[in-house]
C-alpha positions in Angstrom: 0.2 -0.1 -0.5 0.9 3.1 -0.2 0.9 6.1 2.0 1.0 9.8 1.9 2.8 12.2 4.8 1.8 15.0 5.1 5.3 17.1 8.0 6.4 19.4 8.5 10.6 20.1 8.0 11.3 19.8 11.7 10.1 18.3 14.8 10.3 22.0 17.0 8.7 23.8 13.7 4.6 24.2 14.0 2.6 22.9 12.0 1.6 26.1 9.7 -0.2 25.0 6.9 1.9 26.7 4.2 4.4 25.4 5.6 4.3 21.2 5.5 5.2 19.3 2.8 4.3 15.9 2.5 5.8 12.4 0.6 4.7 8.8 0.2 5.7 5.8 1.3 5.4 2.5 0.8 4.2 0.6 3.6 1.4 -2.5 4.7 -0.2 -0.3 8.0 0.7 3.5 8.8 2.4 2.5 11.8 4.8 0.7 9.5 5.1 4.3 8.0 6.2 6.0 10.7 8.7 3.4 12.0 10.3 3.8 8.7 9.7 7.3 9.2 11.8 7.4 12.8 15.0 8.5 12.0 14.2 12.0 10.3 13.9 14.9 12.1 10.3 14.7 10.8 6.9 16.9 13.1 4.1 14.2 11.3 1.3 16.1 10.9 -1.3 13.1 9.2 -0.9 9.9 7.1 -3.6 9.1 4.6 -4.4 5.4 2.6 -4.1 5.7 -0.9 -6.0 3.6 -3.2 -8.1 3.5 -5.9 -9.4 7.1 -8.2 -7.4 8.8 -5.5 -4.2 7.5 -5.7 -4.9 7.3 -9.8 -4.9 11.3 -9.8 -2.0 11.2 -7.0 -0.1 9.3 -9.1 -1.2 12.0 -12.3 1.1 14.8 -10.0 5.2 15.5 -11.1 5.9 15.3 -7.3 4.5 11.7 -6.9 7.4 9.7 -5.9 7.3 6.7 -3.9 10.2 6.9 -1.3 11.3 3.3 -0.8 12.8 3.8 2.8 13.7 -0.1 4.9 
């Protein structure tokens, strides 16, 4: 499954919509995605699973690149 992660680049940064970044991560669950990103200094706001038409829509974006994190 592919998950879309909304985050701030620093764990010390308050969530501000204009500064929110996104990335795409493959994983079995939201918990697994959080574990994969645990070593990064991100302040994760929200994680959502992409599927169906929502996933197809996201794939059309030029920013759609799935991170392969072990």
